[in-house]
PyMOL Python script that loads the backbone (N, CA, C, O; Angstrom):
from pymol import cmd

cmd.read_pdbstr("""\
ATOM      1  N   MET A   1      19.390   2.777 -22.320  1.00  0.00           N
ATOM      2  CA  MET A   1      18.027   2.281 -22.255  1.00  0.00           C
ATOM      3  C   MET A   1      17.780   1.288 -21.118  1.00  0.00           C
ATOM      4  O   MET A   1      16.673   1.260 -20.581  1.00  0.00           O
ATOM      5  N   PRO A   2      18.757   0.478 -20.733  1.00  0.00           N
ATOM      6  CA  PRO A   2      18.472  -0.480 -19.667  1.00  0.00           C
ATOM      7  C   PRO A   2      18.064   0.198 -18.355  1.00  0.00           C
ATOM      8  O   PRO A   2      17.256  -0.355 -17.609  1.00  0.00           O
ATOM      9  N   LYS A   3      18.602   1.372 -18.063  1.00  0.00           N
ATOM     10  CA  LYS A   3      18.252   2.079 -16.826  1.00  0.00           C
ATOM     11  C   LYS A   3      16.772   2.472 -16.848  1.00  0.00           C
ATOM     12  O   LYS A   3      16.082   2.376 -15.833  1.00  0.00           O
ATOM     13  N   ILE A   4      16.290   2.917 -18.020  1.00  0.00           N
ATOM     14  CA  ILE A   4      14.880   3.290 -18.150  1.00  0.00           C
ATOM     15  C   ILE A   4      13.994   2.072 -17.937  1.00  0.00           C
ATOM     16  O   ILE A   4      12.979   2.146 -17.244  1.00  0.00           O
ATOM     17  N   ASP A   5      14.380   0.953 -18.533  1.00  0.00           N
ATOM     18  CA  ASP A   5      13.591  -0.270 -18.383  1.00  0.00           C
ATOM     19  C   ASP A   5      13.583  -0.753 -16.932  1.00  0.00           C
ATOM     20  O   ASP A   5      12.570  -1.253 -16.442  1.00  0.00           O
ATOM     21  N   GLU A   6      14.702  -0.601 -16.262  1.00  0.00           N
ATOM     22  CA  GLU A   6      14.790  -0.998 -14.862  1.00  0.00           C
ATOM     23  C   GLU A   6      13.861  -0.143 -13.992  1.00  0.00           C
ATOM     24  O   GLU A   6      13.167  -0.663 -13.119  1.00  0.00           O
ATOM     25  N   ILE A   7      13.856   1.153 -14.236  1.00  0.00           N
ATOM     26  CA  ILE A   7      12.992   2.053 -13.467  1.00  0.00           C
ATOM     27  C   ILE A   7      11.520   1.761 -13.760  1.00  0.00           C
ATOM     28  O   ILE A   7      10.693   1.777 -12.848  1.00  0.00           O
ATOM     29  N   LYS A   8      11.191   1.497 -15.017  1.00  0.00           N
ATOM     30  CA  LYS A   8       9.804   1.180 -15.377  1.00  0.00           C
ATOM     31  C   LYS A   8       9.352  -0.115 -14.705  1.00  0.00           C
ATOM     32  O   LYS A   8       8.220  -0.207 -14.231  1.00  0.00           O
ATOM     33  N   ALA A   9      10.226  -1.107 -14.664  1.00  0.00           N
ATOM     34  CA  ALA A   9       9.886  -2.372 -14.014  1.00  0.00           C
ATOM     35  C   ALA A   9       9.668  -2.169 -12.519  1.00  0.00           C
ATOM     36  O   ALA A   9       8.759  -2.762 -11.938  1.00  0.00           O
ATOM     37  N   GLU A  10      10.487  -1.344 -11.901  1.00  0.00           N
ATOM     38  CA  GLU A  10      10.325  -1.088 -10.476  1.00  0.00           C
ATOM     39  C   GLU A  10       9.039  -0.309 -10.197  1.00  0.00           C
ATOM     40  O   GLU A  10       8.374  -0.554  -9.191  1.00  0.00           O
ATOM     41  N   ILE A  11       8.689   0.620 -11.076  1.00  0.00           N
ATOM     42  CA  ILE A  11       7.433   1.351 -10.928  1.00  0.00           C
ATOM     43  C   ILE A  11       6.253   0.391 -11.035  1.00  0.00           C
ATOM     44  O   ILE A  11       5.300   0.498 -10.264  1.00  0.00           O
ATOM     45  N   ASP A  12       6.306  -0.543 -11.979  1.00  0.00           N
ATOM     46  CA  ASP A  12       5.233  -1.531 -12.124  1.00  0.00           C
ATOM     47  C   ASP A  12       5.095  -2.390 -10.866  1.00  0.00           C
ATOM     48  O   ASP A  12       3.985  -2.661 -10.408  1.00  0.00           O
ATOM     49  N   PHE A  13       6.225  -2.811 -10.319  1.00  0.00           N
ATOM     50  CA  PHE A  13       6.202  -3.599  -9.084  1.00  0.00           C
ATOM     51  C   PHE A  13       5.602  -2.801  -7.932  1.00  0.00           C
ATOM     52  O   PHE A  13       4.789  -3.321  -7.167  1.00  0.00           O
ATOM     53  N   LEU A  14       6.000  -1.551  -7.811  1.00  0.00           N
ATOM     54  CA  LEU A  14       5.492  -0.713  -6.731  1.00  0.00           C
ATOM     55  C   LEU A  14       4.001  -0.433  -6.895  1.00  0.00           C
ATOM     56  O   LEU A  14       3.271  -0.339  -5.907  1.00  0.00           O
ATOM     57  N   LYS A  15       3.547  -0.300  -8.151  1.00  0.00           N
ATOM     58  CA  LYS A  15       2.110  -0.107  -8.374  1.00  0.00           C
ATOM     59  C   LYS A  15       1.329  -1.335  -7.908  1.00  0.00           C
ATOM     60  O   LYS A  15       0.263  -1.206  -7.306  1.00  0.00           O
ATOM     61  N   ASP A  16       1.858  -2.518  -8.185  1.00  0.00           N
ATOM     62  CA  ASP A  16       1.198  -3.743  -7.729  1.00  0.00           C
ATOM     63  C   ASP A  16       1.200  -3.829  -6.202  1.00  0.00           C
ATOM     64  O   ASP A  16       0.200  -4.219  -5.599  1.00  0.00           O
ATOM     65  N   LEU A  17       2.304  -3.472  -5.589  1.00  0.00           N
ATOM     66  CA  LEU A  17       2.385  -3.458  -4.124  1.00  0.00           C
ATOM     67  C   LEU A  17       1.395  -2.468  -3.532  1.00  0.00           C
ATOM     68  O   LEU A  17       0.783  -2.741  -2.500  1.00  0.00           O
ATOM     69  N   PHE A  18       1.236  -1.328  -4.177  1.00  0.00           N
ATOM     70  CA  PHE A  18       0.283  -0.317  -3.733  1.00  0.00           C
ATOM     71  C   PHE A  18      -1.146  -0.870  -3.782  1.00  0.00           C
ATOM     72  O   PHE A  18      -1.920  -0.700  -2.840  1.00  0.00           O
ATOM     73  N   LYS A  19      -1.481  -1.530  -4.889  1.00  0.00           N
ATOM     74  CA  LYS A  19      -2.823  -2.107  -5.038  1.00  0.00           C
ATOM     75  C   LYS A  19      -3.084  -3.184  -3.987  1.00  0.00           C
ATOM     76  O   LYS A  19      -4.170  -3.240  -3.411  1.00  0.00           O
ATOM     77  N   ILE A  20      -2.102  -4.030  -3.740  1.00  0.00           N
ATOM     78  CA  ILE A  20      -2.258  -5.099  -2.752  1.00  0.00           C
ATOM     79  C   ILE A  20      -2.439  -4.526  -1.351  1.00  0.00           C
ATOM     80  O   ILE A  20      -3.273  -5.007  -0.584  1.00  0.00           O
ATOM     81  N   SER A  21      -1.665  -3.505  -1.018  1.00  0.00           N
ATOM     82  CA  SER A  21      -1.771  -2.927   0.326  1.00  0.00           C
ATOM     83  C   SER A  21      -3.121  -2.236   0.525  1.00  0.00           C
ATOM     84  O   SER A  21      -3.681  -2.291   1.619  1.00  0.00           O
ATOM     85  N   ILE A  22      -3.645  -1.592  -0.505  1.00  0.00           N
ATOM     86  CA  ILE A  22      -4.961  -0.963  -0.403  1.00  0.00           C
ATOM     87  C   ILE A  22      -6.043  -2.030  -0.247  1.00  0.00           C
ATOM     88  O   ILE A  22      -6.951  -1.878   0.570  1.00  0.00           O
ATOM     89  N   ALA A  23      -5.948  -3.113  -1.029  1.00  0.00           N
ATOM     90  CA  ALA A  23      -6.936  -4.197  -0.929  1.00  0.00           C
ATOM     91  C   ALA A  23      -6.896  -4.845   0.454  1.00  0.00           C
ATOM     92  O   ALA A  23      -7.940  -5.156   1.027  1.00  0.00           O
ATOM     93  N   LEU A  24      -5.710  -5.043   0.979  1.00  0.00           N
ATOM     94  CA  LEU A  24      -5.563  -5.618   2.307  1.00  0.00           C
ATOM     95  C   LEU A  24      -6.147  -4.688   3.374  1.00  0.00           C
ATOM     96  O   LEU A  24      -6.794  -5.145   4.316  1.00  0.00           O
ATOM     97  N   LEU A  25      -5.919  -3.409   3.222  1.00  0.00           N
ATOM     98  CA  LEU A  25      -6.455  -2.437   4.165  1.00  0.00           C
ATOM     99  C   LEU A  25      -7.987  -2.422   4.129  1.00  0.00           C
ATOM    100  O   LEU A  25      -8.635  -2.349   5.173  1.00  0.00           O
ATOM    101  N   VAL A  26      -8.554  -2.490   2.940  1.00  0.00           N
ATOM    102  CA  VAL A  26     -10.016  -2.524   2.816  1.00  0.00           C
ATOM    103  C   VAL A  26     -10.575  -3.787   3.472  1.00  0.00           C
ATOM    104  O   VAL A  26     -11.596  -3.730   4.157  1.00  0.00           O
ATOM    105  N   ALA A  27      -9.912  -4.920   3.267  1.00  0.00           N
ATOM    106  CA  ALA A  27     -10.377  -6.174   3.863  1.00  0.00           C
ATOM    107  C   ALA A  27     -10.313  -6.120   5.389  1.00  0.00           C
ATOM    108  O   ALA A  27     -11.232  -6.583   6.065  1.00  0.00           O
ATOM    109  N   ILE A  28      -9.252  -5.567   5.925  1.00  0.00           N
ATOM    110  CA  ILE A  28      -9.129  -5.475   7.384  1.00  0.00           C
ATOM    111  C   ILE A  28     -10.195  -4.543   7.957  1.00  0.00           C
ATOM    112  O   ILE A  28     -10.794  -4.842   8.990  1.00  0.00           O
ATOM    113  N   ILE A  29     -10.429  -3.422   7.291  1.00  0.00           N
ATOM    114  CA  ILE A  29     -11.441  -2.485   7.776  1.00  0.00           C
ATOM    115  C   ILE A  29     -12.832  -3.114   7.691  1.00  0.00           C
ATOM    116  O   ILE A  29     -13.665  -2.894   8.570  1.00  0.00           O
ATOM    117  N   ALA A  30     -13.088  -3.891   6.644  1.00  0.00           N
ATOM    118  CA  ALA A  30     -14.381  -4.586   6.549  1.00  0.00           C
ATOM    119  C   ALA A  30     -14.531  -5.587   7.695  1.00  0.00           C
ATOM    120  O   ALA A  30     -15.609  -5.701   8.278  1.00  0.00           O
ATOM    121  N   GLY A  31     -13.475  -6.300   8.016  1.00  0.00           N
ATOM    122  CA  GLY A  31     -13.515  -7.229   9.145  1.00  0.00           C
ATOM    123  C   GLY A  31     -13.732  -6.517  10.465  1.00  0.00           C
ATOM    124  O   GLY A  31     -14.476  -6.991  11.323  1.00  0.00           O
ATOM    125  N   LEU A  32     -13.076  -5.375  10.623  1.00  0.00           N
ATOM    126  CA  LEU A  32     -13.256  -4.594  11.849  1.00  0.00           C
ATOM    127  C   LEU A  32     -14.695  -4.101  11.985  1.00  0.00           C
ATOM    128  O   LEU A  32     -15.281  -4.158  13.066  1.00  0.00           O
ATOM    129  N   SER A  33     -15.253  -3.621  10.887  1.00  0.00           N
ATOM    130  CA  SER A  33     -16.634  -3.131  10.961  1.00  0.00           C
ATOM    131  C   SER A  33     -17.606  -4.276  11.246  1.00  0.00           C
ATOM    132  O   SER A  33     -18.594  -4.088  11.956  1.00  0.00           O
ATOM    133  N   LYS A  34     -17.330  -5.461  10.695  1.00  0.00           N
ATOM    134  CA  LYS A  34     -18.181  -6.627  10.960  1.00  0.00           C
ATOM    135  C   LYS A  34     -18.108  -6.998  12.448  1.00  0.00           C
ATOM    136  O   LYS A  34     -19.134  -7.267  13.073  1.00  0.00           O
ATOM    137  N   LEU A  35     -16.913  -7.011  13.003  1.00  0.00           N
ATOM    138  CA  LEU A  35     -16.780  -7.304  14.430  1.00  0.00           C
ATOM    139  C   LEU A  35     -17.489  -6.262  15.287  1.00  0.00           C
ATOM    140  O   LEU A  35     -18.127  -6.593  16.286  1.00  0.00           O
ATOM    141  N   TYR A  36     -17.370  -5.011  14.889  1.00  0.00           N
ATOM    142  CA  TYR A  36     -18.001  -3.941  15.651  1.00  0.00           C
ATOM    143  C   TYR A  36     -19.527  -4.048  15.586  1.00  0.00           C
ATOM    144  O   TYR A  36     -20.212  -3.912  16.600  1.00  0.00           O
ATOM    145  N   LEU A  37     -20.048  -4.293  14.381  1.00  0.00           N
ATOM    146  CA  LEU A  37     -21.501  -4.394  14.237  1.00  0.00           C
ATOM    147  C   LEU A  37     -22.073  -5.615  14.942  1.00  0.00           C
ATOM    148  O   LEU A  37     -23.212  -5.591  15.410  1.00  0.00           O
ATOM    149  N   ASP A  38     -21.289  -6.677  15.019  1.00  0.00           N
ATOM    150  CA  ASP A  38     -21.732  -7.877  15.734  1.00  0.00           C
ATOM    151  C   ASP A  38     -21.530  -7.749  17.244  1.00  0.00           C
ATOM    152  O   ASP A  38     -21.825  -8.672  18.003  1.00  0.00           O
ATOM    153  N   ASP A  39     -21.029  -6.605  17.659  1.00  0.00           N
ATOM    154  CA  ASP A  39     -20.742  -6.345  19.075  1.00  0.00           C
ATOM    155  C   ASP A  39     -19.815  -7.416  19.652  1.00  0.00           C
ATOM    156  O   ASP A  39     -19.999  -7.913  20.763  1.00  0.00           O
ATOM    157  N   SER A  40     -18.814  -7.742  18.839  1.00  0.00           N
ATOM    158  CA  SER A  40     -17.855  -8.771  19.225  1.00  0.00           C
ATOM    159  C   SER A  40     -16.461  -8.156  19.321  1.00  0.00           C
ATOM    160  O   SER A  40     -15.527  -8.592  18.648  1.00  0.00           O
ATOM    161  N   ILE A  41     -16.341  -7.150  20.156  1.00  0.00           N
ATOM    162  CA  ILE A  41     -15.051  -6.474  20.303  1.00  0.00           C
ATOM    163  C   ILE A  41     -14.198  -7.280  21.282  1.00  0.00           C
ATOM    164  O   ILE A  41     -14.465  -7.327  22.483  1.00  0.00           O
ATOM    165  N   ASN A  42     -13.174  -7.904  20.729  1.00  0.00           N
ATOM    166  CA  ASN A  42     -12.266  -8.736  21.519  1.00  0.00           C
ATOM    167  C   ASN A  42     -10.841  -8.488  21.042  1.00  0.00           C
ATOM    168  O   ASN A  42     -10.570  -7.484  20.384  1.00  0.00           O
ATOM    169  N   ILE A  43      -9.955  -9.377  21.363  1.00  0.00           N
ATOM    170  CA  ILE A  43      -8.544  -9.206  21.003  1.00  0.00           C
ATOM    171  C   ILE A  43      -8.353  -9.150  19.488  1.00  0.00           C
ATOM    172  O   ILE A  43      -7.464  -8.449  19.004  1.00  0.00           O
ATOM    173  N   LEU A  44      -9.166  -9.871  18.746  1.00  0.00           N
ATOM    174  CA  LEU A  44      -9.077  -9.858  17.280  1.00  0.00           C
ATOM    175  C   LEU A  44      -9.388  -8.468  16.729  1.00  0.00           C
ATOM    176  O   LEU A  44      -8.760  -8.015  15.773  1.00  0.00           O
ATOM    177  N   PHE A  45     -10.351  -7.809  17.335  1.00  0.00           N
ATOM    178  CA  PHE A  45     -10.702  -6.449  16.914  1.00  0.00           C
ATOM    179  C   PHE A  45      -9.520  -5.505  17.124  1.00  0.00           C
ATOM    180  O   PHE A  45      -9.172  -4.725  16.238  1.00  0.00           O
ATOM    181  N   TYR A  46      -8.916  -5.585  18.290  1.00  0.00           N
ATOM    182  CA  TYR A  46      -7.792  -4.691  18.580  1.00  0.00           C
ATOM    183  C   TYR A  46      -6.561  -5.008  17.734  1.00  0.00           C
ATOM    184  O   TYR A  46      -5.828  -4.102  17.337  1.00  0.00           O
ATOM    185  N   MET A  47      -6.334  -6.282  17.459  1.00  0.00           N
ATOM    186  CA  MET A  47      -5.221  -6.646  16.572  1.00  0.00           C
ATOM    187  C   MET A  47      -5.459  -6.102  15.165  1.00  0.00           C
ATOM    188  O   MET A  47      -4.536  -5.610  14.515  1.00  0.00           O
ATOM    189  N   GLY A  48      -6.703  -6.194  14.703  1.00  0.00           N
ATOM    190  CA  GLY A  48      -7.045  -5.657  13.386  1.00  0.00           C
ATOM    191  C   GLY A  48      -6.886  -4.150  13.329  1.00  0.00           C
ATOM    192  O   GLY A  48      -6.442  -3.608  12.318  1.00  0.00           O
ATOM    193  N   ALA A  49      -7.247  -3.471  14.409  1.00  0.00           N
ATOM    194  CA  ALA A  49      -7.096  -2.018  14.452  1.00  0.00           C
ATOM    195  C   ALA A  49      -5.623  -1.622  14.379  1.00  0.00           C
ATOM    196  O   ALA A  49      -5.258  -0.685  13.670  1.00  0.00           O
ATOM    197  N   ILE A  50      -4.796  -2.332  15.108  1.00  0.00           N
ATOM    198  CA  ILE A  50      -3.358  -2.044  15.078  1.00  0.00           C
ATOM    199  C   ILE A  50      -2.778  -2.348  13.701  1.00  0.00           C
ATOM    200  O   ILE A  50      -1.969  -1.580  13.180  1.00  0.00           O
ATOM    201  N   MET A  51      -3.193  -3.471  13.111  1.00  0.00           N
ATOM    202  CA  MET A  51      -2.698  -3.827  11.776  1.00  0.00           C
ATOM    203  C   MET A  51      -3.148  -2.824  10.722  1.00  0.00           C
ATOM    204  O   MET A  51      -2.392  -2.506   9.804  1.00  0.00           O
ATOM    205  N   SER A  52      -4.371  -2.327  10.848  1.00  0.00           N
ATOM    206  CA  SER A  52      -4.845  -1.350   9.863  1.00  0.00           C
ATOM    207  C   SER A  52      -4.028  -0.064   9.941  1.00  0.00           C
ATOM    208  O   SER A  52      -3.761   0.567   8.919  1.00  0.00           O
ATOM    209  N   ILE A  53      -3.637   0.322  11.141  1.00  0.00           N
ATOM    210  CA  ILE A  53      -2.797   1.510  11.290  1.00  0.00           C
ATOM    211  C   ILE A  53      -1.428   1.271  10.670  1.00  0.00           C
ATOM    212  O   ILE A  53      -0.906   2.126   9.955  1.00  0.00           O
ATOM    213  N   LEU A  54      -0.847   0.106  10.947  1.00  0.00           N
ATOM    214  CA  LEU A  54       0.470  -0.204  10.391  1.00  0.00           C
ATOM    215  C   LEU A  54       0.431  -0.342   8.871  1.00  0.00           C
ATOM    216  O   LEU A  54       1.328   0.139   8.179  1.00  0.00           O
ATOM    217  N   ILE A  55      -0.602  -0.995   8.355  1.00  0.00           N
ATOM    218  CA  ILE A  55      -0.686  -1.205   6.910  1.00  0.00           C
ATOM    219  C   ILE A  55      -1.027   0.093   6.180  1.00  0.00           C
ATOM    220  O   ILE A  55      -0.708   0.231   4.999  1.00  0.00           O
ATOM    221  N   SER A  56      -1.660   1.033   6.849  1.00  0.00           N
ATOM    222  CA  SER A  56      -1.979   2.302   6.189  1.00  0.00           C
ATOM    223  C   SER A  56      -0.728   3.127   5.911  1.00  0.00           C
ATOM    224  O   SER A  56      -0.778   4.074   5.125  1.00  0.00           O
ATOM    225  N   ILE A  57       0.370   2.790   6.530  1.00  0.00           N
ATOM    226  CA  ILE A  57       1.632   3.489   6.268  1.00  0.00           C
ATOM    227  C   ILE A  57       2.247   3.035   4.954  1.00  0.00           C
ATOM    228  O   ILE A  57       2.917   3.819   4.281  1.00  0.00           O
ATOM    229  N   VAL A  58       2.028   1.788   4.584  1.00  0.00           N
ATOM    230  CA  VAL A  58       2.645   1.201   3.383  1.00  0.00           C
ATOM    231  C   VAL A  58       2.289   1.973   2.105  1.00  0.00           C
ATOM    232  O   VAL A  58       3.200   2.297   1.344  1.00  0.00           O
ATOM    233  N   PRO A  59       1.012   2.285   1.827  1.00  0.00           N
ATOM    234  CA  PRO A  59       0.719   3.007   0.585  1.00  0.00           C
ATOM    235  C   PRO A  59       1.389   4.378   0.502  1.00  0.00           C
ATOM    236  O   PRO A  59       1.761   4.822  -0.585  1.00  0.00           O
ATOM    237  N   VAL A  60       1.542   5.042   1.631  1.00  0.00           N
ATOM    238  CA  VAL A  60       2.200   6.355   1.626  1.00  0.00           C
ATOM    239  C   VAL A  60       3.664   6.212   1.218  1.00  0.00           C
ATOM    240  O   VAL A  60       4.166   6.973   0.390  1.00  0.00           O
ATOM    241  N   VAL A  61       4.339   5.234   1.803  1.00  0.00           N
ATOM    242  CA  VAL A  61       5.754   5.009   1.479  1.00  0.00           C
ATOM    243  C   VAL A  61       5.903   4.586   0.017  1.00  0.00           C
ATOM    244  O   VAL A  61       6.797   5.065  -0.680  1.00  0.00           O
ATOM    245  N   VAL A  62       5.043   3.703  -0.440  1.00  0.00           N
ATOM    246  CA  VAL A  62       5.106   3.231  -1.827  1.00  0.00           C
ATOM    247  C   VAL A  62       4.837   4.388  -2.779  1.00  0.00           C
ATOM    248  O   VAL A  62       5.511   4.517  -3.800  1.00  0.00           O
ATOM    249  N   PHE A  63       3.858   5.233  -2.455  1.00  0.00           N
ATOM    250  CA  PHE A  63       3.549   6.374  -3.307  1.00  0.00           C
ATOM    251  C   PHE A  63       4.753   7.306  -3.436  1.00  0.00           C
ATOM    252  O   PHE A  63       5.042   7.801  -4.525  1.00  0.00           O
ATOM    253  N   LYS A  64       5.449   7.543  -2.338  1.00  0.00           N
ATOM    254  CA  LYS A  64       6.631   8.414  -2.385  1.00  0.00           C
ATOM    255  C   LYS A  64       7.725   7.807  -3.251  1.00  0.00           C
ATOM    256  O   LYS A  64       8.405   8.526  -3.984  1.00  0.00           O
ATOM    257  N   LYS A  65       7.903   6.482  -3.174  1.00  0.00           N
ATOM    258  CA  LYS A  65       8.911   5.829  -4.010  1.00  0.00           C
ATOM    259  C   LYS A  65       8.531   5.900  -5.483  1.00  0.00           C
ATOM    260  O   LYS A  65       9.390   6.126  -6.336  1.00  0.00           O
ATOM    261  N   ILE A  66       7.250   5.707  -5.786  1.00  0.00           N
ATOM    262  CA  ILE A  66       6.801   5.799  -7.178  1.00  0.00           C
ATOM    263  C   ILE A  66       7.046   7.202  -7.709  1.00  0.00           C
ATOM    264  O   ILE A  66       7.521   7.374  -8.831  1.00  0.00           O
ATOM    265  N   LYS A  67       6.724   8.196  -6.903  1.00  0.00           N
ATOM    266  CA  LYS A  67       6.927   9.586  -7.315  1.00  0.00           C
ATOM    267  C   LYS A  67       8.402   9.875  -7.588  1.00  0.00           C
ATOM    268  O   LYS A  67       8.740  10.568  -8.547  1.00  0.00           O
ATOM    269  N   LYS A  68       9.274   9.336  -6.736  1.00  0.00           N
ATOM    270  CA  LYS A  68      10.717   9.528  -6.920  1.00  0.00           C
ATOM    271  C   LYS A  68      11.195   8.884  -8.215  1.00  0.00           C
ATOM    272  O   LYS A  68      11.992   9.465  -8.950  1.00  0.00           O
ATOM    273  N   HIS A  69      10.698   7.670  -8.490  1.00  0.00           N
ATOM    274  CA  HIS A  69      11.118   6.968  -9.706  1.00  0.00           C
ATOM    275  C   HIS A  69      10.563   7.628 -10.963  1.00  0.00           C
ATOM    276  O   HIS A  69      11.224   7.631 -12.001  1.00  0.00           O
ATOM    277  N   ILE A  70       9.376   8.179 -10.884  1.00  0.00           N
ATOM    278  CA  ILE A  70       8.828   8.887 -12.045  1.00  0.00           C
ATOM    279  C   ILE A  70       9.655  10.128 -12.332  1.00  0.00           C
ATOM    280  O   ILE A  70       9.885  10.479 -13.489  1.00  0.00           O
ATOM    281  N   LYS A  71      10.101  10.793 -11.269  1.00  0.00           N
ATOM    282  CA  LYS A  71      10.962  11.971 -11.443  1.00  0.00           C
ATOM    283  C   LYS A  71      12.297  11.554 -12.092  1.00  0.00           C
ATOM    284  O   LYS A  71      12.791  12.235 -12.992  1.00  0.00           O
ATOM    285  N   GLU A  72      12.872  10.440 -11.632  1.00  0.00           N
ATOM    286  CA  GLU A  72      14.115   9.940 -12.220  1.00  0.00           C
ATOM    287  C   GLU A  72      13.911   9.605 -13.692  1.00  0.00           C
ATOM    288  O   GLU A  72      14.773   9.882 -14.526  1.00  0.00           O
ATOM    289  N   LEU A  73      12.775   9.014 -14.002  1.00  0.00           N
ATOM    290  CA  LEU A  73      12.466   8.628 -15.377  1.00  0.00           C
ATOM    291  C   LEU A  73      12.359   9.871 -16.265  1.00  0.00           C
ATOM    292  O   LEU A  73      12.816   9.867 -17.408  1.00  0.00           O
ATOM    293  N   GLY A  74      11.754  10.927 -15.730  1.00  0.00           N
ATOM    294  CA  GLY A  74      11.659  12.181 -16.480  1.00  0.00           C
ATOM    295  C   GLY A  74      13.023  12.796 -16.721  1.00  0.00           C
ATOM    296  O   GLY A  74      13.268  13.366 -17.784  1.00  0.00           O
ATOM    297  N   GLU A  75      13.915  12.689 -15.746  1.00  0.00           N
ATOM    298  CA  GLU A  75      15.264  13.252 -15.921  1.00  0.00           C
ATOM    299  C   GLU A  75      16.056  12.452 -16.946  1.00  0.00           C
ATOM    300  O   GLU A  75      16.864  13.027 -17.676  1.00  0.00           O
ATOM    301  N   LEU A  76      15.845  11.135 -17.019  1.00  0.00           N
ATOM    302  CA  LEU A  76      16.559  10.317 -17.995  1.00  0.00           C
ATOM    303  C   LEU A  76      16.071  10.572 -19.418  1.00  0.00           C
ATOM    304  O   LEU A  76      16.859  10.567 -20.364  1.00  0.00           O
ATOM    305  N   ASP A  77      14.758  10.795 -19.560  1.00  0.00           N
ATOM    306  CA  ASP A  77      14.207  11.055 -20.894  1.00  0.00           C
ATOM    307  C   ASP A  77      14.567  12.444 -21.393  1.00  0.00           C
ATOM    308  O   ASP A  77      14.758  12.654 -22.591  1.00  0.00           O
ATOM    309  N   GLY A  78      14.657  13.382 -20.475  1.00  0.00           N
ATOM    310  CA  GLY A  78      14.869  14.779 -20.853  1.00  0.00           C
ATOM    311  C   GLY A  78      16.252  15.144 -21.027  1.00  0.00           C
ATOM    312  O   GLY A  78      16.552  16.294 -21.345  1.00  0.00           O
TER     313      GLY A  78
END
""", "prot")
cmd.dss("prot")
cmd.show_as("cartoon", "prot")
cmd.util.cbc("prot")
cmd.orient("prot")
């Protein structure tokens, strides 16, 4: 049973990380759109664009890890 509990705890952590990364991505995109609408395209805009690209990779990686752990959990139960 401890292995199942460990996997469940890691899935919970990864779900929280997924939520945080999505919220951060939404905030950065909102900031980028505000800069664009204010016609204030400067270094901050480009840094935000680069960060949004980098942060958009995080949810994909986290999703794959969650999927792997759910599969492991199914194999342990079955």
